[in-house]
C-alpha positions in Angstrom: 55.5 -7.3 18.5 55.5 -8.1 22.2 51.6 -8.2 22.3 51.8 -10.8 19.5 54.3 -12.9 21.4 52.2 -12.8 24.7 48.9 -13.8 22.6 51.1 -16.7 21.1 52.1 -18.0 24.4 48.7 -18.0 26.1 47.3 -20.0 23.0 50.1 -22.5 23.6 49.3 -23.0 27.2 45.8 -23.3 26.3 46.4 -26.1 23.8 48.8 -27.6 26.3 46.2 -27.7 28.9 43.5 -29.0 26.7 45.5 -31.9 25.4 46.8 -32.9 28.9 45.1 -36.0 30.1 42.8 -35.6 33.2 43.5 -37.6 36.2 40.9 -40.2 36.8 39.6 -41.7 39.9 40.2 -45.4 40.1 37.0 -47.9 40.5 37.4 -50.6 43.0 35.2 -53.8 42.2 33.0 -55.0 45.0 34.7 -57.7 47.3 38.2 -56.0 47.0 39.9 -56.0 50.3 42.4 -53.4 51.4 44.4 -53.9 54.4 45.1 -50.6 56.1 46.8 -49.3 59.4 45.6 -46.2 61.0 48.2 -43.4 61.3 46.8 -41.6 64.3 44.9 -42.2 67.6 41.1 -41.6 67.7 39.7 -41.1 70.8 36.0 -40.9 71.4 36.3 -38.5 74.3 38.4 -36.0 72.4 37.0 -36.1 68.8 33.7 -34.7 67.1 31.8 -35.5 64.2 33.5 -34.7 61.1 37.2 -34.8 62.4 39.5 -36.3 59.8 40.6 -40.2 60.3 43.6 -41.4 58.2 45.2 -44.7 57.3 47.6 -46.1 54.7 47.7 -49.4 52.9 49.8 -52.2 54.4 50.8 -53.7 51.1 50.1 -53.5 47.4 46.3 -54.0 46.4 46.0 -55.6 43.1 43.0 -55.1 40.8 41.4 -57.3 38.3 42.4 -55.0 35.5 46.1 -55.2 36.2 46.4 -52.1 37.9 47.5 -51.6 41.6 47.3 -49.5 44.7 50.7 -49.1 46.2 51.7 -49.9 49.6 51.6 -46.8 51.7 48.7 -45.2 49.8 46.8 -42.7 52.0 43.2 -43.9 52.8 40.9 -41.1 54.3 37.6 -41.2 56.5 35.9 -39.0 59.1 34.1 -39.4 62.4 30.5 -39.8 62.2 29.9 -39.7 65.8 31.8 -40.2 69.2 30.7 -40.4 73.0 33.1 -40.8 75.7 32.4 -43.3 78.8 31.3 -41.7 82.1 30.6 -44.3 84.8 27.3 -44.1 86.5 28.1 -44.8 90.2 24.0 -45.5 91.0 23.6 -48.9 92.4 22.7 -51.3 89.6 22.8 -48.6 87.0 22.9 -49.8 83.4 26.2 -48.1 82.0 25.7 -45.8 79.1 28.0 -47.0 76.2 31.1 -45.0 74.8 31.0 -45.4 71.2 32.9 -44.2 68.0 31.5 -44.4 64.5 34.0 -44.0 61.5 33.3 -43.8 57.7 35.9 -44.5 55.3 35.4 -41.9 52.4 38.2 -42.5 49.9 41.6 -43.6 48.7 44.3 -41.4 46.9 45.5 -42.8 43.4 48.4 -40.5 42.1 47.0 -37.6 44.1 43.5 -38.1 42.9 40.8 -38.8 45.5 38.6 -41.7 44.7 35.6 -42.3 46.7 34.9 -45.7 48.1 32.5 -47.3 50.4 33.7 -50.1 52.6 32.7 -52.4 55.5 35.3 -53.4 57.8 35.8 -57.2 57.7 38.5 -57.6 60.5 39.8 -54.9 63.0 43.0 -55.5 65.2 44.5 -53.5 67.9 47.8 -52.1 67.7 49.1 -55.0 70.0 47.7 -57.5 67.7 49.1 -55.8 64.8 52.6 -55.9 66.3 52.3 -59.6 67.2 51.6 -60.2 63.6 54.4 -58.4 62.3 56.7 -60.0 64.4 58.2 -63.7 64.0 57.2 -65.9 66.4 59.4 -68.8 67.6 57.3 -72.0 67.5 60.1 -74.3 69.0 63.8 -74.5 69.1 64.2 -75.4 65.4 62.4 -72.6 64.3 65.4 -70.1 63.8 63.6 -67.8 61.4 60.3 -67.6 63.3 56.8 -68.1 62.0 54.6 -65.2 60.9 51.3 -65.6 62.6 48.6 -63.8 60.9 45.7 -61.9 62.8 43.2 -64.8 62.7 45.7 -67.8 63.1 47.1 -68.8 59.7 50.8 -68.7 59.4 53.7 -69.0 57.3 57.7 -68.9 57.1 59.0 -65.6 56.3 61.0 -67.4 53.5 58.2 -69.8 52.4 55.4 -69.0 49.7 52.6 -71.0 51.2 50.0 -69.7 53.9 48.7 -72.5 55.9 46.1 -72.9 58.5 44.5 -75.7 60.6 45.5 -78.8 62.1 46.3 -80.3 58.6 48.0 -77.4 57.3 45.8 -76.6 54.5 47.3 -74.0 51.9 45.0 -71.1 52.2 46.9 -68.2 50.7 50.4 -67.3 49.5 53.2 -65.0 50.4 54.3 -63.2 47.5 56.8 -60.4 46.5 54.0 -57.7 46.9 52.4 -59.1 50.1 50.1 -61.8 51.3 47.4 -62.8 49.0 44.4 -65.1 49.5 41.0 -66.3 48.5 38.9 -65.1 51.4 37.3 -67.9 53.5 33.9 -67.5 55.2 34.7 -66.3 58.8 31.8 -65.2 61.2 28.5 -63.1 60.7 28.7 -61.2 57.6 32.2 -62.3 56.2 31.7 -64.6 53.3 34.3 -66.1 51.0 35.3 -65.1 47.7 36.6 -67.2 44.5 38.9 -64.1 43.7 42.4 -63.6 45.1 42.5 -60.6 47.5 45.2 -58.5 49.3 45.0 -59.5 53.1 48.4 -58.0 54.5 48.4 -59.3 58.0 45.1 -61.0 58.2 44.0 -64.4 57.8 41.8 -65.3 54.9 39.0 -66.0 57.3 39.6 -63.3 59.9 36.3 -61.7 60.9 35.6 -59.2 63.5 37.6 -57.8 66.3 41.0 -59.0 67.6 42.9 -57.8 70.7 40.0 -55.3 71.8 38.7 -55.9 75.3 35.1 -55.3 76.2 34.3 -53.8 72.7 32.0 -54.5 70.2 31.9 -53.9 66.5 29.0 -53.2 64.2 28.2 -51.6 60.8 25.8 -49.0 59.7 25.3 -47.7 56.2 29.0 -47.7 55.2 30.4 -46.8 58.8 31.7 -48.9 61.4 31.2 -48.4 65.3 33.1 -49.4 68.1 31.2 -49.6 71.4 31.8 -50.3 75.0 30.1 -50.0 78.5 33.4 -50.4 80.2 35.8 -47.7 79.0 36.1 -44.7 76.5 36.5 -46.3 73.2 39.8 -45.5 71.3 41.2 -46.5 68.1 44.8 -46.2 68.6 47.5 -45.3 66.0 48.9 -48.6 64.8 45.5 -50.3 64.7 44.7 -52.2 61.5 41.5 -53.0 59.5 40.9 -55.2 56.6 38.3 -53.1 54.6 36.3 -54.6 51.9 34.7 -52.7 49.3 30.9 -52.7 49.1 
């Protein structure tokens, strides 16, 4: 009798397992932007290829099919290559660059990792991020302060419209789930979109580096590279990026 009971239980577990829906990876359409904030410091003098890089989404990311990626969702990546800066004291020496290359690998959705290939549309250091998150008093009448996005667009914390330029053109909207806008052409490699995207603390035309001194940014086959001939490249915790799905 006990043998019969164990067999029935095993068959029942197998049946439940077979009928349970499998978790599926999400698919992100091309041009989808994902504003993220890096959770730990990555110093090119202390890391090596393969070391993990982690970030979290700064706001909800809405997808065309109606689904969404929640704020605080884990985004993972790894160090592709890293090299510290070492000053060459030889007279008139051309200094060898320090560099840090990072590739974003995936985004978690309900515990399921979904692979993703992205480029970095804009990258802001921790100081620029802190400034964008803090209301700025424009004048004495601005009691609530004004939120100034990375790239210059701005809005009142209680207003819905994001404006930019001398004419205060409407370029986006402050909604309950975050800041959204149709992307505007920015610099080299930053095209506009006809679809509304999640931009977080970034202006719709934000493109390139913000707050980084003596650094340059380049892209190479799904990874982004910070480089400097003046100091050891470091991506500090609290820095933020506007990723764009390729």
